[in-house]
C-alpha positions, 0 to 999 in steps of 0.5 A: 499930072491931070490937074496941071494938064487941066490948068494948061487946057483952061488957062494956057494959050497956044500962040503958035506951033512952038509957043505956049503961054502959061503966064496965068499960073506958072511964069508971070502970075503963080498959082501957089496951090498948083505949085504945091501939088507940083512940088509933091508930084516931083518929090514922089517921082524922085523919092527913090533918089538921095537928093542933096539939093535942087538947082533951077534957073531964074525966074520961072523955075523958082516957084516949082523948085521951091515947092519941091525943095520944101516937100523933099526937105532940101535946099534949092539954089537958082542960077542967075541970068545976069551978074550982080555985084554980090555974085562974082567970085568962084562961079561956074558958068554956061551959055543958054539960048532962049528960043522964046526970048531970042537971046543967049544968056550967060548963066552962073551959079556960085560953087559955094552953094553946090558942093562936089559929090552932092546929088542934084535934082534939076527942076525947070518950068519948060523943056523944049530944045533942052538948052536950059536943062543942059546949061544947068547940068553943065553948071552942076557938073562943073561944080563937081556935083552929080545930076541925079535927075531932071524934073520938068513942069511942061515938056514940049515933046515934039521938040528934041529936048528930051532926046538930048537929055536921055542921050546923055544918060539923064533921068527926065520926069515931066509932069505934062507932056505936050505932043502938039500945039496949034493956034487955039489947041493943045494936045498931050502925050498919052500918059504911060504911068 
């Protein structure tokens, strides 16, 4: 998605060979017009699937998931990273390690909002080592639903996340695929579409 790549070039910062900072438009401040375009792009890429619901992880996945759900006219639900007083019963849970935060979170989702037999589209902001996406697929499948596809806003293609997901048979669509990060420089995988 050219507009997203341009935004990453203009406002993203390669802090190291593994860390990309995009807090100006995706995971702190959110560009709503860009999110709308992202929702449309995911809806187009997954138009051939009969999606019942979208699942994401709080908090950076919420904006792209919401816009995709709006475009596809389906509900979305986000997995929680921390338990609350209102989220305690009939949960599916998985452990997810975050490289950027250097911590493991126990994520959870209520079975009330993901039903057996549903076809789920997983949406997330980043794909690097695949831990978050795999955790989300574990939640969906533990609830008895099927992962129909995985949509990623920004993929760090030089890390093993995509290969892990493909090896498990998941369809992965990424809107921006980064081939290399260097201090002050971001390179993209050439588009094959």
